C-alpha positions as YAML, in Angstrom:
chain: A
units: angstrom
residues:
- id: 1
  name: MET
  ca: [10.74, -94.16, -77.49]
- id: 2
  name: LEU
  ca: [12.73, -92.53, -80.31]
- id: 3
  name: ARG
  ca: [9.60, -90.79, -81.58]
- id: 4
  name: GLN
  ca: [8.87, -89.51, -78.06]
- id: 5
  name: ILE
  ca: [12.42, -88.16, -77.71]
- id: 6
  name: THR
  ca: [12.21, -86.50, -81.12]
- id: 7
  name: GLU
  ca: [8.89, -84.86, -80.23]
- id: 8
  name: ALA
  ca: [10.23, -83.68, -76.86]
- id: 9
  name: ALA
  ca: [13.36, -82.29, -78.54]
- id: 10
  name: GLN
  ca: [11.31, -80.48, -81.18]
- id: 11
  name: ALA
  ca: [9.22, -78.96, -78.38]
- id: 12
  name: GLY
  ca: [12.44, -77.76, -76.71]
- id: 13
  name: ARG
  ca: [12.08, -79.95, -73.61]
- id: 14
  name: CYS
  ca: [15.32, -81.90, -74.08]
- id: 15
  name: GLN
  ca: [18.12, -82.74, -76.43]
- id: 16
  name: ASP
  ca: [17.67, -85.02, -79.42]
- id: 17
  name: VAL
  ca: [18.23, -88.72, -80.11]
- id: 18
  name: GLU
  ca: [21.77, -88.07, -81.36]
- id: 19
  name: SER
  ca: [22.60, -86.37, -78.06]
- id: 20
  name: MET
  ca: [21.24, -89.39, -76.21]
- id: 21
  name: ALA
  ca: [23.39, -91.75, -78.27]
- id: 22
  name: SER
  ca: [26.45, -89.58, -77.70]
- id: 23
  name: ALA
  ca: [25.80, -89.42, -73.95]
- id: 24
  name: ILE
  ca: [25.46, -93.21, -73.74]
- id: 25
  name: ALA
  ca: [28.70, -93.61, -75.69]
- id: 26
  name: THR
  ca: [30.49, -91.18, -73.36]
- id: 27
  name: LEU
  ca: [29.31, -93.03, -70.29]
- id: 28
  name: LYS
  ca: [30.24, -96.44, -71.74]
- id: 29
  name: ARG
  ca: [33.68, -95.16, -72.80]
- id: 30
  name: PHE
  ca: [34.31, -93.94, -69.26]
- id: 31
  name: LEU
  ca: [33.17, -97.24, -67.75]
- id: 32
  name: ARG
  ca: [35.43, -99.27, -70.09]
- id: 33
  name: ARG
  ca: [38.50, -97.74, -68.48]
- id: 34
  name: SER
  ca: [40.46, -100.12, -66.30]
- id: 35
  name: GLY
  ca: [40.74, -99.81, -62.55]
- id: 36
  name: ALA
  ca: [38.58, -100.63, -59.59]
- id: 37
  name: VAL
  ca: [37.73, -96.98, -58.89]
- id: 38
  name: LEU
  ca: [37.51, -94.54, -61.77]
- id: 39
  name: THR
  ca: [38.32, -90.87, -61.67]
- id: 40
  name: LEU
  ca: [37.88, -88.29, -64.38]
- id: 41
  name: ASP
  ca: [40.89, -87.50, -66.51]
- id: 42
  name: GLN
  ca: [41.93, -84.51, -68.57]
- id: 43
  name: ASP
  ca: [39.26, -85.33, -71.18]
- id: 44
  name: ALA
  ca: [36.63, -84.49, -68.59]
- id: 45
  name: ASP
  ca: [37.48, -80.81, -69.04]
- id: 46
  name: CYS
  ca: [35.49, -81.13, -72.25]
- id: 47
  name: PRO
  ca: [31.77, -81.29, -71.35]
- id: 48
  name: CYS
  ca: [31.11, -83.76, -74.15]
- id: 49
  name: CYS
  ca: [33.60, -86.19, -72.53]
- id: 50
  name: ASP
  ca: [32.41, -85.83, -68.94]
- id: 51
  name: PRO
  ca: [30.31, -88.82, -67.77]
- id: 52
  name: ARG
  ca: [28.47, -86.56, -65.31]
- id: 53
  name: THR
  ca: [27.34, -84.31, -68.14]
- id: 54
  name: ALA
  ca: [26.31, -87.44, -70.05]
- id: 55
  name: ILE
  ca: [24.15, -88.59, -67.14]
- id: 56
  name: ASP
  ca: [22.65, -85.08, -66.95]
- id: 57
  name: THR
  ca: [21.70, -85.30, -70.62]
- id: 58
  name: LEU
  ca: [20.18, -88.76, -70.22]
- id: 59
  name: HIS
  ca: [18.27, -87.70, -67.11]
- id: 60
  name: ARG
  ca: [16.83, -84.62, -68.85]
- id: 61
  name: ILE
  ca: [15.74, -86.70, -71.84]
- id: 62
  name: ALA
  ca: [14.12, -89.33, -69.61]
- id: 63
  name: MET
  ca: [12.21, -86.66, -67.68]
- id: 64
  name: ALA
  ca: [11.00, -84.99, -70.90]
- id: 65
  name: VAL
  ca: [9.21, -88.01, -72.38]
- id: 66
  name: PRO
  ca: [6.03, -89.80, -71.29]
- id: 67
  name: PRO
  ca: [6.31, -92.61, -68.70]
- id: 68
  name: THR
  ca: [6.50, -95.41, -71.27]
- id: 69
  name: GLY
  ca: [9.50, -93.81, -72.99]
- id: 70
  name: ARG
  ca: [11.01, -92.93, -69.62]
- id: 71
  name: ARG
  ca: [10.94, -96.58, -68.54]
- id: 72
  name: GLU
  ca: [12.64, -97.64, -71.78]
- id: 73
  name: ILE
  ca: [15.35, -95.01, -71.37]
- id: 74
  name: GLN
  ca: [15.87, -95.90, -67.72]
- id: 75
  name: ALA
  ca: [16.22, -99.57, -68.63]
- id: 76
  name: ILE
  ca: [19.25, -98.56, -70.71]
- id: 77
  name: VAL
  ca: [20.65, -95.84, -68.46]
- id: 78
  name: ASP
  ca: [20.11, -97.20, -64.94]
- id: 79
  name: PRO
  ca: [22.58, -100.12, -65.25]
- id: 80
  name: LEU
  ca: [25.23, -97.76, -66.63]
- id: 81
  name: ALA
  ca: [24.57, -95.20, -63.91]
- id: 82
  name: GLU
  ca: [24.82, -97.89, -61.23]
- id: 83
  name: ARG
  ca: [28.16, -99.03, -62.65]
- id: 84
  name: TYR
  ca: [29.28, -95.39, -62.57]
- id: 85
  name: ARG
  ca: [28.20, -95.13, -58.92]
- id: 86
  name: ALA
  ca: [29.92, -98.40, -58.02]
- id: 87
  name: ARG
  ca: [33.19, -97.44, -59.70]
- id: 88
  name: THR
  ca: [33.52, -93.88, -58.38]
- id: 89
  name: LEU
  ca: [33.76, -92.54, -54.85]
- id: 90
  name: HIS
  ca: [31.42, -90.27, -52.93]
- id: 91
  name: ASP
  ca: [32.73, -86.74, -52.39]
- id: 92
  name: PRO
  ca: [31.57, -85.63, -48.92]
- id: 93
  name: SER
  ca: [32.54, -82.01, -49.68]
- id: 94
  name: SER
  ca: [30.27, -81.72, -52.72]
- id: 95
  name: PRO
  ca: [27.05, -79.68, -52.53]
- id: 96
  name: GLN
  ca: [24.28, -81.88, -51.20]
- id: 97
  name: ASP
  ca: [21.70, -80.27, -53.47]
- id: 98
  name: SER
  ca: [23.52, -81.57, -56.57]
- id: 99
  name: PRO
  ca: [22.39, -84.78, -58.28]
- id: 100
  name: TRP
  ca: [24.17, -87.85, -56.91]
- id: 101
  name: TRP
  ca: [26.35, -88.23, -60.03]
- id: 102
  name: TRP
  ca: [27.84, -84.78, -59.45]
- id: 103
  name: ARG
  ca: [28.66, -85.74, -55.85]
- id: 104
  name: ARG
  ca: [31.29, -88.26, -56.95]
- id: 105
  name: ILE
  ca: [35.04, -87.66, -56.63]
- id: 106
  name: ALA
  ca: [36.38, -86.36, -59.91]
- id: 107
  name: ASP
  ca: [40.14, -85.92, -59.95]
- id: 108
  name: ARG
  ca: [41.31, -83.95, -62.92]
...
């Protein structure tokens, strides 16, 4: 999987392995916060701290690699994304053509 990500990044199809690790860390840090329902805080003004941007990064990487690598990435990311979905609220006013993770309520 790491080789596939590196090759995809070198070909310009996605970000690199370090970006993937950073995105996973951002998402995990957000999910470690206490509370039944999570909202974004002031740190979310920084794209590198926004869990939605992290999911974007992970999604782009997963889509840029062959199916075997994609399955491995999704095995890591899907449980985190589902926890994110379960611990945030749907925003009915968000654009319906946005990915589901951008259609979550994000108080700043």
